[in-house]
Short mmCIF file of the C-alpha atoms (twelve columns), coordinates in Angstrom:
data_MODEL
# 
_entry.id   MODEL 
# 
loop_
_atom_site.group_PDB 
_atom_site.id 
_atom_site.type_symbol 
_atom_site.label_atom_id 
_atom_site.label_alt_id 
_atom_site.label_comp_id 
_atom_site.label_asym_id 
_atom_site.label_seq_id 
_atom_site.Cartn_x 
_atom_site.Cartn_y 
_atom_site.Cartn_z 
_atom_site.pdbx_PDB_model_num 
ATOM 1  C CA . MET A 1  -12.922 70.164 -69.276 1 
ATOM 2  C CA . ASP A 2  -14.828 66.869 -69.002 1 
ATOM 3  C CA . ILE A 3  -11.519 64.995 -68.982 1 
ATOM 4  C CA . LEU A 4  -10.433 66.853 -65.839 1 
ATOM 5  C CA . ARG A 5  -13.804 66.188 -64.209 1 
ATOM 6  C CA . LEU A 6  -13.560 62.484 -65.033 1 
ATOM 7  C CA . ILE A 7  -10.065 62.289 -63.544 1 
ATOM 8  C CA . ALA A 8  -11.325 64.081 -60.422 1 
ATOM 9  C CA . ALA A 9  -14.307 61.691 -60.306 1 
ATOM 10 C CA . ILE A 10 -12.017 58.684 -60.294 1 
ATOM 11 C CA . LEU A 11 -9.642  60.069 -57.664 1 
ATOM 12 C CA . LEU A 12 -12.240 61.770 -55.451 1 
ATOM 13 C CA . PRO A 13 -15.815 61.250 -56.674 1 
ATOM 14 C CA . PRO A 14 -17.513 64.108 -54.768 1 
ATOM 15 C CA . LEU A 15 -15.021 66.572 -56.238 1 
ATOM 16 C CA . GLY A 16 -15.935 65.557 -59.781 1 
ATOM 17 C CA . VAL A 17 -19.639 65.970 -59.036 1 
ATOM 18 C CA . PHE A 18 -19.030 69.298 -57.304 1 
ATOM 19 C CA . LEU A 19 -17.174 70.614 -60.353 1 
ATOM 20 C CA . GLN A 20 -20.134 69.594 -62.521 1 
ATOM 21 C CA . VAL A 21 -23.193 70.603 -60.472 1 
ATOM 22 C CA . GLY A 22 -22.007 72.533 -57.402 1 
ATOM 23 C CA . LEU A 23 -23.529 71.994 -53.958 1 
ATOM 24 C CA . SER A 24 -26.759 70.440 -55.153 1 
ATOM 25 C CA . GLY A 25 -28.542 67.292 -54.099 1 
ATOM 26 C CA . GLN A 26 -26.449 65.232 -56.514 1 
ATOM 27 C CA . PHE A 27 -23.294 66.274 -54.675 1 
ATOM 28 C CA . TRP A 28 -24.674 65.187 -51.305 1 
ATOM 29 C CA . LEU A 29 -25.939 61.909 -52.751 1 
ATOM 30 C CA . ASN A 30 -22.501 61.231 -54.188 1 
ATOM 31 C CA . LEU A 31 -20.862 62.034 -50.870 1 
ATOM 32 C CA . VAL A 32 -23.080 59.478 -49.103 1 
ATOM 33 C CA . LEU A 33 -22.457 56.876 -51.814 1 
ATOM 34 C CA . THR A 34 -18.708 57.432 -51.531 1 
ATOM 35 C CA . LEU A 35 -18.834 57.047 -47.762 1 
ATOM 36 C CA . PHE A 36 -20.694 53.742 -48.105 1 
ATOM 37 C CA . GLY A 37 -18.407 52.485 -50.831 1 
ATOM 38 C CA . TYR A 38 -15.819 54.012 -53.106 1 
ATOM 39 C CA . ILE A 39 -16.987 52.194 -56.269 1 
ATOM 40 C CA . PRO A 40 -20.646 53.346 -56.076 1 
ATOM 41 C CA . GLY A 41 -19.381 56.912 -55.656 1 
ATOM 42 C CA . ILE A 42 -17.224 56.615 -58.767 1 
ATOM 43 C CA . ILE A 43 -20.054 55.120 -60.825 1 
ATOM 44 C CA . HIS A 44 -22.452 57.873 -59.768 1 
ATOM 45 C CA . ALA A 45 -19.888 60.621 -60.406 1 
ATOM 46 C CA . VAL A 46 -19.042 59.361 -63.898 1 
ATOM 47 C CA . TRP A 47 -22.751 59.016 -64.675 1 
ATOM 48 C CA . ILE A 48 -23.438 62.613 -63.573 1 
ATOM 49 C CA . ILE A 49 -20.521 63.989 -65.595 1 
ATOM 50 C CA . LEU A 50 -21.372 62.078 -68.762 1 
ATOM 51 C CA . LYS A 51 -25.112 62.823 -68.456 1 
ATOM 52 C CA . ARG A 52 -24.668 66.598 -68.578 1 
# 
């Protein structure tokens, strides 16, 4: 299942975080990071997925 989350995190970072943690603070943080820059959103999403 982590493989699918990582693919989602690369294509659409907030989706990958949502699949991992739901609508928590990490999701909203990732959404803001993705809006400011796509690469920071990807890095944060991959970090969240691999951390848990």
